N, C-alpha and C positions, 0 to 999 in steps of 0.2 A: 631360417628367418630371412625375409626379404630385406634388401638394403634400400631404404627410401631416404634421399637426402634433400628433398624439397617438398613442400606442401603448402596449400592455401586453405585457410580456415576463416570462419566467421565467429567472432566472440561477442556476446551480448551480456552486459551487466544487468543486475536485477533492478526492477522498477521500485522506487520508493513507495512505502505504504501511504495511504490517504489519511489525512487528519480526520478526527471524529467530532461530531457535534453531540454533546451530551451535557446534562445538568445534574448537579448534586441534589438528590432527592432523599432526604433523611427526615425521620421523625424529629420534631422539635427544632428543625433548621428550616425556617420558612423561606429564607433567601440564600439558598445554597450557592447559587452562581454557576457559571460554566465550568464543566469538568471533563471536556473532551480532550483526550491525549493526542500527542503527535504521532504520525506514522513512523515506522521504523525504516532505516536506510536499506537500500537494496544491496545485495552482495556484489563484490567486485570480482574481476577475472584476473588471475595472475599466471605467469609462466615461471617455472622453477626448473633449473637444470639439475639433473641427477646423473651420477657416474655409471649406474647400471644399464642405462640405455645407450645404444649405439646407432639407432636409426629412428626416423620419423614415421615408422610403420603404424603407430597408433592413430595417425591422422590421415591414413590412406583412404579409409572409407567413412570415417566420422569427420564431418566438416563444420558442424554447427555446435557451439557450446554456449550454454546460458547459465548464469548464476541465479540463485534464488531471489525472488522478490521480497521486499520488506512487508511486514504485516501492518494492517490498519491499526490506527490508534484505538485505545479502549476507553471505557468510562472511568470515572474516578481518577482522572489525570494520568492514566496509564499509557506509557509510550509503547507502540507496537514493537514486536520483536524484529531484530535486524535480520535481513536475508543472509544466509551463509555464503561465504566466499567460495569461488571455484578456483582450485589450483591445478593447472595442467603441467604435467611433468614432461620435459624435453631433454634430449641428450646434451651434454656439455659440448659447447662449440656451436650452438644454434644462434643464428642471426635472425632478428625479427624486424620485418619491414612492414610499413603500412602499404597495402596493396595498391591503392589508388594513386598515392603521391610518390611511392617508392622511397619514402623517408625511413631511415634507419631508426627504429625505436630502442633497440638494445642489442647488445652482443653478450650472450649468456655463456660464460666460459667456465666459471667455478661454481660449485654447489652452494656457496654462501650467498649467491645472488638471487634476487627475485624481482620480477618486472610486472608492474601493474599495466595491463593492456586495455582495460575497460573499467572505468570507475562507476560504482553503483550510484543510483539516483538518491537524492535526499528525500527524506520523508516529509509529507505535508504537515502543516501546522493544524492543531486542533483548535476548537473555538475558544478555549481558555486563553489563547494567545491574543485574541481580539478584545478582551475585556478592557474597558476604559470607563472614565467617569461619565461619558456621554452614552455609552452602550453597555449597560449592566447585564444584558442577556443576549450576547451575540449568537447568532444562528448561522454562522459561516465557518467553513474550514477549507483548507487548501488540499488539492490532490498531491500525491507524491510525484516527484520528477522522474522521467524515464532515465534508465541507465545508458551509459555509452555503448555504442555498437560500432564495431570495426571489422574490416576484412584485413587479414594479416597474411603475409607471405613468409614462410619459414624456410631458411636455408641452413643446412648442416655443413659445417667445415670441420672435418675430423681434427682432433687435437693429437698431434704426434710431433716429437722433436726431430725425427729423421724421416724424410720421405725418399723412398726408393723409386727412381724414375728410369725410363728407358723405352726403347721400341718394343713392340710385342715380341714375345718369345726371347727376351734378353736374359731370362733367368731370375727375375725379381721374386716370383713366388717361391721358387726353389731356395733362394737365399733366405727369405724370411722364415721359411719352414726349418732351415738348418740352424738358424740363430735363435729361434724362439719356439714356444709351444703352439704357435699358430699352425693350422693345417689347411691351407688353401687348396683348391683344386689345381692340380698340376698335370699338364699334358704336353705333347710335343707339337702342338699346332698353335698358331697365333690367336690372340684374344681368348685364351682359356680363362683369364681373369676378367670378370665382368663387373666386379665390385671391389672397392678398396678393402684390403685386409690389414688388420692391426695385429701386431705381435709385441710382446714385452721382452726385451733383451736385458739380461742381468749383467750389471757391471761387476768388476772384481770386488767392489765395496759392498755388493749386495743390493744396491739400489736398482730399480727397474727403469729402463728407457723405452718409450713407445716408438716403434718403427711402423711406418705405413707403406704397404705395397700398393702403388698406384697403378691402375690398369694401363696397358700400353698405349703410348701416344703415337700418332702418325703425323706426317706432313699435313698441315691445315687443321690441326686439332684445335687451335685457338679460335677458328671460325665455326667449329661445331662438327668437323669431320671425325669419323671414327667414334671412339669413346672418350676422347680427350677433353672436350669442352665441358662435359658434365663433371669430370673429376679433377680438372686442373685446380678447382677451388680448394680441393682437399690438401694441396701442398702449400697453400698460402700461409698457413700458420706454422709451418715447419721452420726450425732454426737451421737445419742442415739438409742438403740434398745429396743423396748417394746415387750417382749416375752410373748405371750398369750398361756396358756395351758388349754385345756378343762378339767375342774374339774370333769365332768361327765364321762370321759373316764375310761376304765377299769384299765389302767396302766398309769396314768398321768406322773409319774416320767420318764417312758420310753419315752414318747412323748417329754419331755423336753430334754432328753439326745440325742435323734435323731437329733434334731435341732442343739444342740451344736456341735455334731460331724460333721454335714454338714458345719457349719460355719468354723470350724477348718480346714476341708479338702479343702474348697474353697480357703482359704488364704486371702490375701489382708487385713490383720489385723482385720478381722471381729470378730474372736473369742475373741479378747482383747477389742473390742468396749464396752463401758459402757452399761449395760443392767438393765432393770427393769422387774421383774418377776411378772406376774399377773395370778391368776386362774380365768377363765371366767365361765359363766353359773352356778354360785353358786345358782341361784334361783331354779335349778332342784335338789338340794341336801338337805337332812335333816341336822340339826345342827351337829349330830354325824358324818355323812358322811363327812361334811366339815372339822371338826376337824381332822379327820383321813387323809384327803387329805393334809391339811396344815402341819401336823406332818411329812409327807414324804419329805417336802421341807425345814424343819427347818435348816438343815446344810448348805443350800445354801444362807442364808441371808434373808432379808425382803421379804415377800410374800404378795401381795395385792390381796384381794378377791373382785371380781366385778361381776356385772350383767349389761350388756349393755342394756338389755331389760327393767329392772326395775330402772336402774340408781344407784343401790346400789354400793358404793365404788368408784364411778367415781371421786368425788371431791378429796378424799384422793390420788387417783392415779395421778390426774393431778397436785396436789400440789407437789408431789414427782418428777414428770417430770420437772416442772419449776425449782425446787431447783437443780436438777441434771444438767439441761442445763446451768443454771447460774454459776455452778461451773466448767464447761468445757471451754476450749479455744474457742473463737468465730468461728474460721475457722480452719479446718484441713489443714495441709500443702499438697501441691500437691504430694510430695513424699509419704505421707501416704496413698494417694488415689490410687496410681498406683500399 
């Protein structure tokens, strides 16, 4: 399945049905009067988040969506049928913007939300509405009103509690594969991961926590270089960042600082987000080399040494992840995410 995290679509609500001009014509009723019904309202367009979707792929090729029009009013004071609403399903975590003004219309996070993005037009009035003492046989009716029409920009920000970040080839995909049932593509060259991967890691209590493997960032990612600019948005909602540094790199401290600079430059409070630092691939180092690497990071606080291939250090790392998550507020405010 292709991973699509942004799309632009056009939504059109249904046109209201026209009112009708009709008169009551029955035997033994010589002055039946006007009996034209009102038109039915047009259908509205709604967006609804669902958990089973992980991408905006459905909007890759289909860009125009229209609800049904309302039906025309009928004789005998019958109101026309209402146009059926159109409900478009999107992944949880979709942000909806008005394309022209760039105004945020809604942030669809949980399945119990639903957002009306185009209101259906009202039905026109039939001639019965214009009956008065001065006009006993009105022959006028009103047309239905057009439905709203908007261009929308959809942006998907994945919902994950823990975001795994680091330079390309830092071992992020190997780690999420070791911790969860996710099976991302893993190879020994940079930029193997081209899309974010989600994995559910089980706690000792049995609850699941969603981890996101974010494609590797490089210097200048916040300006659009590499893959970073497209995927930095996916760690905006995370409560905790797990920063992996390749311990076998020539200058691991420089690798760490590059990512920190990119987080600060991108903004959105990412630089102040709680982080856990882990040195990966320690199975490729001798004990002396490992001690030297750890000494370089002593001033930054606790450093966890892990090997996703052999499983060394993963238990201690996860324990710290659970402790840190439990100490944080359950949900970030919407203001902090924007």
